[in-house]
N, C-alpha and C positions, 0 to 999 in steps of 0.2 A: 503494500499500500504506500509506504515512503517513496518509490519508485513512481508510481503515478501521481503521488502528489507533485512531485519534483517535474516530471515529464508533461502533464497535463494541465497543471495550474501554473507551473514557474515558480513555485517555493522552493527553497534550500530547505533541507530537513536533517534531523539528527535523531537518532533512535534513541530513545529513554526506555530501558528495559526495567520493569518493575516485577519483583516477586511477591505475589500477594499471599494474605494468610490462608487464602484458599488453596494457593499451590504449594505451601509448606507443609500443610496438616493432609495428610495422604492417608492417616491410618483409621480415620473416624468418616462416618456419613456425613456429608453436607448437611442433611437436615438436622443432624445435632451439633453442629457446630456455628450455625448462624445462616445457612444457606448460600445460594448462587451470589447473594450481594457480596460475599467475603472477595469474590473474583473483581468487583466493581468498586467498592468504596474506597479503597487506597489508591486506586487509578484516578477517582473523581477528585481527590483530595490533591494529587499531583496535579490535574488541571486548575483547580482552583488557587492553588498556591503559586502558579506560574512555572512550576517544574516542566510541566508538558502543556503542549497546546492543542495536540488532537491526541484521542484515545482510540486505540482501535480494539473493539469487542468482538467477542462470539457473541452475535446477539441473543441467543438462548440463554446466556448467563446474565443477561442484565433483568434486575428485579421491575415488576411495574411501576414503580415510582423511582425515579433516578435524583440526584441531589439537586437542591435548589441552586440556580446559577449556571447549571449545565443544562445543555440540550442535545438531542439527537439530531444531527443536521444531514447524515445520507447513510443509505444502505446500498453498498456497490450490488453486483450481480449476485443472485442466489446460486448456490452449488447444489449438489443433491441433496436433497432434505430427508432422505429415508434413513432408516437405522439398518445398519451392516452385521451380519453374522459372518465371523472369522471363526474356524473351527481347527482342531487339531489334526482331523483327516480332511484335507482339501477337496472339495467338490460336495460338501456335506450341507444339505440344506435343512432348515429348521424342522421341517415335517420328518426328516431322517434322523434327526437325533435319537438315540436308544432311551427308553425310560430309564430315569435315574441320572442321565447326563448331568454333570457340572457346568452350569452357565453362570460366567462372571458378568456383573453389571452394577454401576454405581447409581444408577437412575430409579426414582420409585414408580415413575411413569412406566418404564420398560418393565422394571419386576412385575408390576400389576398386569401390564397386558401379557407379559410371557406366561404368567399364572393363568389368566384366562383361556390363553391358546394351549399351554401344555403343562398343565397341571402337575404332570407326571415328571417333570424336571427338578433339580434341585439348583436353587437360586443362590449364588455366591455373590456376597458384597465385594465389590472391586473399586479402588480408586488408584490415582498415580497417573503418570503421562502415557502416551500412547504405546510407546515400547515396553514400559513396565508392564501395562495390561497384557499385550501381545505375548510377553515373555512368559505370563502366568500360563499359556497353552503348552508350555514345555514342561510345568511343574505339575499343577494339579488340577487345570481346569479343561473340559472338554471344547468349550467354545466359550466366547465372548461376545456381546452386544456393544457396538461402537457407532458413531457417527460415520456414514459414508463420507460426508463433506471433509471431516478431519482426517480420514485416511487417505482422500484423495489429493487433498493439498499437502500431505506429506510423500507424495509419489507413492503411496501404499496401496493404493486401488486394487492391485493385482492379488492382495491377500483377501479379498471380501469374496464369501463362498455365496452369498445371498444379500441381494439389496431388498430387503424385505418391503412387499408393497405397503403404501399408506393404509390401505384397506384393512390389513392385518395389523400392523403396528402404526397408529396415527402419531406424527412426529411433534415433538415438543414444539412450542411456541417459538419462531425465530430459528429453528434449527436449519443450517446450513447458511445461515447469513452472517455478514459482518455488520458492524453498525460503528460509525465515525460519531463519537461524541466530543463537543467542544463546550468552552465557556459562553455562555449565552450571550453576552455583549462583545465577543470578539468581531471584529469589522470584517474579517476575512471569512465568515461563515458563508455569506451568498458563494463566494468561489468554491470554497470547500463542498457545498452541496451539488456541484456540478458532476461530482464522483456518483451521484446516486444512479443506479439503474431505475427508471420509472417503474417498470413493472414490480420489480422488489420493494421499491417503498411503496407501492399500493399495498401488497400483500402483508408487509411488514406492519404498516400501521394498523390493517385489521387486525391481526395477531395481538399486537399490544394492547388493543382497545378492549379484546376478549380478555386478556390477561389481566387488565386493571379491572375490569367488571366484575371478575372472579376473585381477585385479590390473591391469587395462588401464588405459592413459591414452590422450592424443590422438594419441600416435604409433602407435596400434594401429587397423585398421580394424575395429573392434567395435560390435555393435549388439544393444540388447537392449529388448524393448517388452512390457509387461504391458497387458492390457485384459481388463475384466469382459465376460465371454459369459453372456448369460441372468442366471438370479435368483442362483444359488449356485456360480457357476464362473469362474475366472480363468485366460485363455490368456496363456502365455508363450513368445515366439518370440526365439531369440538366434542370432548368429553371430559368427565372427572370420574374416578374409579376408585372403589375401597383398595386399600393396601393389598389385599390377597386376590384381587380381580373378580371375586365373586359377583359384585353389583357394579354396574357400569350404566352412567347416565349420559345419553349421547343426544345431539341435536346436530341438525344440518339445513343451511339455507344456502339459496342462490340470490343475488342481488346485483344491481349496477357498480362497476368498479369505481364510480363517482361518490358512492356512498359506502365506501370500504370499512371506515371506522364505525360508522351506524352498523354495519351488517355484523362485525366481530361481536358489537355490543349485544344485539338481538340474540346472536347464537348463544351468548355467555347466560342471557335471561332463559333461553329455551333449554339449555344445560340443566339451570337449576329447577326449572319447573319439572323437567322429566325425573327428578329424582336426586339431582346434584346438591340441592339446598340441604337435604337430610344426609348426604355423604359428607359433605363439607362439615357440618356441625357434627358428626359424629367423630370425624378425624381432628377436629378441633378438641373435643373432649377427652380423645385419646391422647392428644399431645398434653394437655394440661395436666393429666393423671399419670404423666410419664409411662405410658402403655409404648 
């Protein structure tokens, strides 16, 4: 992204590498140590105190509410939003895994949807960077679930045994997207906004409106995915699940691209009305009780 800022906008750039709390703590679940915001908070602090001018995030790591004084100015081209199955035995698909196979993931959404699809599998908590996660296949796991986009960006797309259809595993909000965040009062924002891919910005804002309406974070098995259908239609699918995948509240609507944020909010309301409200209430009660 720094290269694009230089070549397309004419700005000089310097990389400021920040290792966040979310990067450092890899032996505990994100939902137990503060959620995905751990990957964002310290980067936003660097923006606000002037150590950095542009933050490049994985969009799925950004909480519904960002820091006061910051703004999301651009969403570049979306990569493959699907979940990826990588297995110990190349060529194996999700349906081919033997009962009792050990599958690693660090996402509550993936855990819930895997349990709904394959309750006969053993789900194993998984944290760390991509090489660390893949390394577990040589140790104690039969398969891992990661994001296609992350593997593709690292040149590891050939390791993917199955790009799981969105009908089977609905992606997380923002999965496959990058997001550029800046200070709200930065005079360069209009120029930085030129890096946005219009189609990606459209679906990104629909998905973030959905996320904001539900108030979800990484402790909740929540999915929301918007995609262009035809010339003048936007399809939005959303769901909220119990942790064990036994109950899933789903909703789907199609609307016009110009109403993308309203569409995301409507689907969130439909998810709540179809049972999501009760699921979220029960999840909140479990969290408060330490369950």
